[in-house]
N, C-alpha and C positions, 0 to 999 in steps of 0.2 A: 646690604649690611657690611660695614667695614670693621675689622679687628685689628687692633694694634697690640703687638706683644712687647712687653718690657721685662728685662732680666736684670734685677739688682745684683751687682757684683762688686762690692767694694774690695780695696786691697788688703785691708787689715783683717787678720784672722788669728786670734790667740791660741785656740785649740790646735789648729793645723796651719801653720804659716804657709802662705801662698795657695790655700786650699782651692780657690777657684780656677787655678791653672794646673792643678795636679792632674796627670794623665790617667785615664781609665780606658782600657781597650784601645790604646793608641791615640786617644783624643783628649785634650784638656776638658775638664768638667764644663767650662763656659761654652765650648764648642758643641758638646752634646746637646745642650739646651737650645742653642741657636739653630743647629740643624733640624732639630725636631720641629721647631716653630716654622722654619722655612719650607720644610718638606711636606708639612701637612696640607698645603695648598689652599688655606683659607685665611691666611694672615697677610694683611696689606703691608705692614711695616714691622720690622723686628729691631729693637733698640737695646743695647746694654747700658745700664746706668752705673757709671763707675767713677772713681777717683784715681784709678791706677793705670799708668801708661802701658804697662805690659799686658793688662787685661784688655785695654782699648785696642792694641795692636792685634791681639788674638782675635778679638770680636770683629774688627774690620776685615781681617784675612778670611774669617768664616762667613762673611756676607752680611753682617749686621751694622747698623749705624750705631754711633757712640753719643750718649748724652752725658756730658761732664757733670758730675755731682759736686756740689760745693762742700767745703770742709765741715760745715755745721750739720750736714746730712750724712756724714761718713763715719761718724764715731760708732762705738759699741751700742750706745743707747738710741741711735736713730732707727726709727721703725721702717718696715718695708713699705708701708703706706706713704710715708714721707717721700720716699724715692719715686714711688709711682705717681704721686701728685706733681712732683717736680718734673718728671718725664712728660706728663700730659701738658703741663705749662710750656715746656720746651716745643712740644709738637704744635701747640696752639699758635705759636709765633709764626709758623709757616703754613697756618690754615688747616691743619689736620687735627680733627677731633673724631676719633673712632667711635662707632656705636657701642662697641664692647672692648674692654681692655683684657688682654690675656697676660696674666702674672705667672711667670715661670721662675723656678729656683734651680740654680746649677747643681745643687747637692742631690739632684735626682737623675743621674745620667741614664737610668733604664727606661726613662720616659721616651716613647717612640712617637713619631709623627702620627701614627694611627690612633694612639691613645689621645692626643690632643684633638684630632678630628672627631673621635667618638665623644669627648667631653663637650665639644661645641654643639654636635648634633643633639645630644641628650639635653643640653640646656635650652636650646632652641625649641625642641619638641615639647618641653615642659613649660615654655615661656617664662624661664626662671630669670630672676634679677642677678643671681650669683650661683656659681657652681664650683665644685672642688673635686679633686681626686682623692680617693681613700682606699684603704685595704680592710678586709674583714678581720676582726680580732675576737678571739675567744678567751682572752686572758682575764684572770680575776685581779682586779685592780684594788690595792689597799692604800690607806693613809692612817697616819698616827694622829690620834685625838689629843687635845690639850693635856688630858690626864694621863697620857702615856699608853693608853689602850689603842690597839690597832682595829680599825673597822673597815668593812668592805665598802668600796665606792660604787661598784656596779653589780654588787650581789649581796645577799644576806649570808653572813659567815656561818649561819647555822644550817644553810642548805648548800649542797654541792651537786647541782644538776649536771647531767652528762652534757658533753659539748652539743650534741645534736638536739638537746632539750632546751638549750639556752636561747634567749632572744638574741637575734642577730644584731651585732654592733659593728660600727665602722670607725676606724681610726684615720683621721686626716693625716695624709703622708706628705703634705707640703710640696708636691711636685708641680701642680698646675691649677690655677684659678681662672674662671671666666667671670668677668664683672661688668654689668651694664654701667657704662661710663657716666651717664647723667646721674644715676643714683649714687655712685661713688663720689663724684664731685660734691654732692650735697652732704652725705654723711661721713665721708673721709674714712671709711672702713671697708674692708673687703667683703664683709657679710651684711646683708640687709635684704629686706623684702623676702621674696620666695627664693629658697635655697635648695639645690638638688646636689646629689653626689653621683659621680661616675666611679664605679669600683674597679680597681685594678688588681692583678694577681698578687698574692701574698708577698712575693719576693720584693715588690715595689715598696714595702715597708721599711727597707733598710735605710737608716739615717747615718749621716757622716758626722760623728762626734769626735772620733779619735783615729789614728792611723790604721788600727785594726779594721775599722769599717771600710777604709779604702781598699785594703787587701781583699776583704770579703766581696766588695762590690766589683773589683777587678775580675775576680773568678766568675761571678754571675754574669757580668757584662760581656766577658770574653766568650762565654758559652753561648749567649744570646746572639752576639755578633757572628760567630761561626755558623749558627743556625740560619741567620739571615743571608749570609753569603751562599750557603748551600742551596737555599731556596732560589737564589738568583742564577744558579747554574742551569743549563738545559737538562731536561729530564733524561735525554739520551745524549751522551757526549760522543761524538763521532771522531773528533780530532782536537788536539791542543797544539796551538802554534805559538812559538815564543820569538820575540825579538831577541837580539843578542846584546848589543851594547846597552848598558843601563838596566839589563835584566840579569844576565849571567855575570855581568861585571858591574863595578861601581861607576861606570861611564867615564872612567879616566884611562888614559894611556901613558905608558912608560916609553920614553924615546931615548935611545942611545945616541952618542955623538956621531955614529955612522948612519943614523936614520932608521934603525930597526925599531919596530913597535912591539910592545908586549902589553898584555893585560893581566889583571888579577881576578881569578874566579874563585868561587866557593867550593871546596870538596864535599861540603854537606849537600849541595845541590846534585853533585855527581852520584852521591851515594843514594839519595832519594830517587833519583831517575832510575838508577839500576834496579832498585827494589820495586818501583812503581811499574816498570815495564813488564814485570811478571804477572801483574793483576789487571792491567789495563788492556782492553781488547781493541781500542781505537787506535788511530794514528797520531804521531807526534812529528813536529817539524820546527826547525829554526829558520827564520826568514829575516834576512838582513840586507841593508843597503851597502854595508861595509865590504870593500873589495880585498882588504888585507887578508892573506891566508891564515892568519891567527884564528879567525872565526872557523874556517873549515877544519883546522887541526884540532880545536877544542871539541867540535862536534864529532869528529872521528873518534876521539877519546871517549865521548859519552855515548857513542853509538846512536847518534841522532841524525836523521836526514837533514841536509842543509841546502838552502837556496840563498847564496850570498851575492852581493853586487846587484841586487834587484831594486829598480826605481822606475815607476812607483811600485811600492810593495804590494798594494791592493790588487794590481793587475796579475801579479804572479800568484797572489793567494787564491784569487778566483779561478785562475787556470788550473792550479793544483787541486782545488776542490772538484772541479769539473773532471779532471783526469781520473780522480779516485772515487768519483761518484759520492761525494760528501755533500751534505746539505749544510750551507754556511750557518744556518740557524742553529745547528748543532755543534758549532765550533767555538771553542774558548781561545781567546787571543790575549796574550800577556804583553803589554808594552809600556813604554815610559815617555816617549817624546812625540813632537808634533808630526814627524814622518810616520807614526803609527796610526794616526787618526783615520786615514782611509781604510785600513784594515779593521779598526775597531768599529767602524760604521758598517762594515760588510759582514760582520759575524753576529750570532746571536748573543754572545756573552763576552764583552769586552772587559778586560781586567787591567788595572793600572798598579804599578808598584808604588810603595809608600812615598817616595820622593819624586813621582812623576811630574811633569809639567801640569800646572793647574787646569789647562784646557783638556788634557788627556784625562785627568781625574773627573772632570765634569761629564765626560762622555762614557765613563766606566760604569758597569753595573756593579762591580766589586772593586774596592780600593784596598789593597793589602797593607798590613802594618809595616812590614819590613822594606828597606830600601833595596835598590838593585845591587846585586853582588853580595847581599848579606842573607843568604839562605832563602831568598824570596821565592825561588822555584819550589823549594821544599814546602814553604807555607802554602802555596797554591795547591800542590799535589795532596797535601794533607786534607784539603777540603772536598776532594773528589770522593763521592760516596763509595766507590768500589775499593777505596783504600782501607785496609784494616787499621783499626785505631792504634795498634802498637807498631805499625810498620816503620815509622820514622822516629 
């Protein structure tokens, strides 16, 4: 069975200009949808249907292909179905006709890869033609009649049953739809034949209609992102190892006319480390290939053990773990560049700074939001379960 995902994302948005590129928890909305589709492990191809060059650039960088949407399908009145049909036509030209079409909307950044996998599994188990995600609702819905009287849509206004006594209802949340391609090409609508729903938690019902919705989603998404990151940490952390340049610094060097080098570091990271040291029972280490003594001087200030001038770094890391009887599977390593890959592959929890090299990010279990030198060490320490919530 083949599944192709199409994410419609036109550039125009009157309610929230540039909506599809608005960041939520450090990622543009469009990237959340792309990553969810790619990471679910069941989608053959992921495409973004757009008319906007900026969206196309972001989509390509996130790993999706781009289907350029013509002007007549990019206006306010163009339906999502028209974009999906156009996308299928584009795929057909190179011989790809998926058994199922996965339709995702970027306005649901809380949708995870696991949610999509569950939707697919549920639809297949039910042999459904179409499936959608929804959330339970217990709201009393009203509408105004032509005579001005308000009447209940999903209830009798003369009866007010308790929530637990009401019939369960589901509200379509617009996050994801799985559609059998053959039927869709025939009826040209997302719903036909046997339809099933995969229920998501209530907070997935947040819709993006105005800037306040973005703020609410940011709060919820950040909370869930932190939970995911904490789950990626080893159950027992025996050590935290940091690269220096590009982690404690912004990866830049200041050079005087006499050849002396200096770097810029965050005082926030220093304060976080000083407080974290009081509650962390494991070991910490700075491991760097840099031979300039500025690394050693900064580590002395931070009271951090330091091994500098090490190449390859992974050899020094393995030896250090053996010396201190540390299981590498229980080590967290924070890096940023290609010379960190060996160390990242040697430990149980590789972590990348927000502006790390793409290959380093690809090998990381956790990618932080902040860039090197911008309190990124503090961000990592705040994820460690032993850290009191108010510590930093």
